[in-house]
C-alpha positions, 0 to 999 in steps of 0.5 A: 075174565068172566069167561075164564072163571066160568071155564075153570074145569076146562082150563085146569085140564088143558093146563095139566095136559100142557104141563105134562107135554112141556115137562116131558119135552124139556125134562123138567119136574112136573110137580113144581110146575103143577104147584105154579099152575094151581096158584095161577089158575086157582088164585088169579083166575078162580079167585080162590084164597091162597090159604085154601090152595096151600091147604090142598098141598098133601102135607101128610103124603109129603111126610110119609114119602120123606119119612120112608125114603129117609129111613131107607136112605140109611139102609141104602148108604150103609150097604145093607141092601147091596149086601142083600143083593149079593147074597141073592146072586150067590144063592143060585150056586152057579145055576146061570139059567135060574139067576134071572128068576132068583133076582126077580124075587130078590128085587121084589122082596127088596122093593117091597121092604121099602126102597121101592122099584126105582131105588131097588132098580138103581141098586140092582142095575149095575151089578146084575147087568155086569154079571149078565155080560160076564156069564153070557145072559142076554142083557135085555132078558136080565133088565126086563126080568129083574126090573119087573121084579122090582116093579112087582114090589112097588105097591107094597104098603112100605114102598113109596109108590104104595104110600102114594097110591094108598094115601090118595085112596085114603083121601077118598075114604078107601082103605084096606086094599093095600095087600090086594093090590100088592098081590095083583102087582106080583101076579101081573109082573110074574106073568110078564116077567115069565113072558120076558124070560121065554121070549128073550132067550131064558130057556136057551140058558139051560142048554147053554149051561149044559153044553159049557157055553156059559162062563160059570166062574163069574158066579162061583167067584163071588165073595160076600162078607157077613153083615156087619153090626150096623147092617144087622141093626138096620135089618132089625129096624126094617123088621120093626117098621114092618111090625109097626106099620102092618101090625099096628097101623102106625103112620109109616112116615113118622115111624121112618123118621123115628127109626132113621133118627135112631140109626143115625144117632147110633152112627149107623149111617152118614146123615149127609149121604142119607139126605143126598140119597133121598129122591127129592125130585120124586117127592116134589113130583108126587106132591106137586101134582096132587096139589093141582089135582086137589084144585081140579077136584074142587073146580070140576076138572076131574069130573070133566076128565072122567066125562071125556074117558066115559065117551070112549068107554062102555061097561065092557071096554072101560078096563081096556080103555083106562088100562091103555091110557094109564100105560101109554101116559105112564111110559112118558111120565110117572105112575106115582107122580101123575097116573095115580094122583090124577086117575084115582079121583076120576075113577068113581065118576067114570063108573057112574058115567058109564052106568056101573056100580062102585063094586067095580072100583077095585078092578078099575083101581087095580087096572090103573095101578098094574097097567101104569106100572107095566110100561115103566120098563120103557127107557123113557121111565126111570126104572127102565133108564137105570138098567140102560145106564147100568149096562157095562161098556161091553154091552151095545146099548143101542139094541138094548135101548131099542128092545126096551122101548119096544117092550115098554110101549107094547106093554101099554097094549099088553097090560090093558089086555091083561088087566081086562082079562084078569079083572073083567073077563076072569074076574079074580077081583 
């Protein structure tokens, strides 16, 4: 037993890697397994008291995520966000070539307002993929452009991923980076979205529109009813949340519970539908992994992780290495549930190991965030998967799936190089 207790750091790191592999293979929740491993390794091998292990569970993060998703569950189930989507589609006034571009920014705005990239993609996927089939837009083009728009808003201070990322950073004493990282996400996804638009046939749409090869009636016949009283009340509460969180730095989770409760008391939403819409799987994933990572920090597992990455990194290549690993792992797991909780605590130690100062921490964190999210359009990740599922029966899913998996995995390289160029070579941060 002494051998095991003397090698807790190594055991915890191996356990985390095995847990990731098992949950990807068996399609199970990594968060619940992570809590179990934290208990088994920390208490039975390391002798850590149960109360101390429970204290490592991120209660504040749980309240933030639950509060945000509770509030936006109201907005989602009462049709507010769906109507925002339809108004965005109608705004192009029949200009099919501009439709994916408009939807990119519509998805970015909706995602940034609080639903996050997964909920936004779930709302957008079915209608925009059906619309793409009806008007003749390549389905891969529509999925990649709109999906990247949703991803661009993922690190908004109001969105679940932003809540997770900035919460993990705050635990390390790092604050005030939210707007900067959110902006970097937008810049990177505009670059990638534009690339997808060009290589997937977006420029051809202008010619096809002029030649009459595109069915414009599907766009011209869209009818959208005005926002009703309940939806107007919901939008006003979204505005109040933005003011409270951004203007007064109030706790986003508690504000979400207050505003969501007010809306439900006013019968603006259905409570059962709201709780059903909350992503409990994701909440358990994020908080469970954070619990295990907290244990790993205390027993040296995170330092060991940093040491291993440092052995294959140099001051010139560390952004490339970390960006590639973040992107590749994220293609199979979750950026919010695994990448940020595990990689953020490792970042300061990595810089120290390779002989760089903490002034490089922001570029490193931005690389972890951006590179991790860029691969999420893989159909192995939730965001990419919902666009596959949202494609109508008239669309052949095999080439769509093949195209998205090639895209997603290639982004592990493209994203690493992009971050290296932006933050390492050009130095925009």
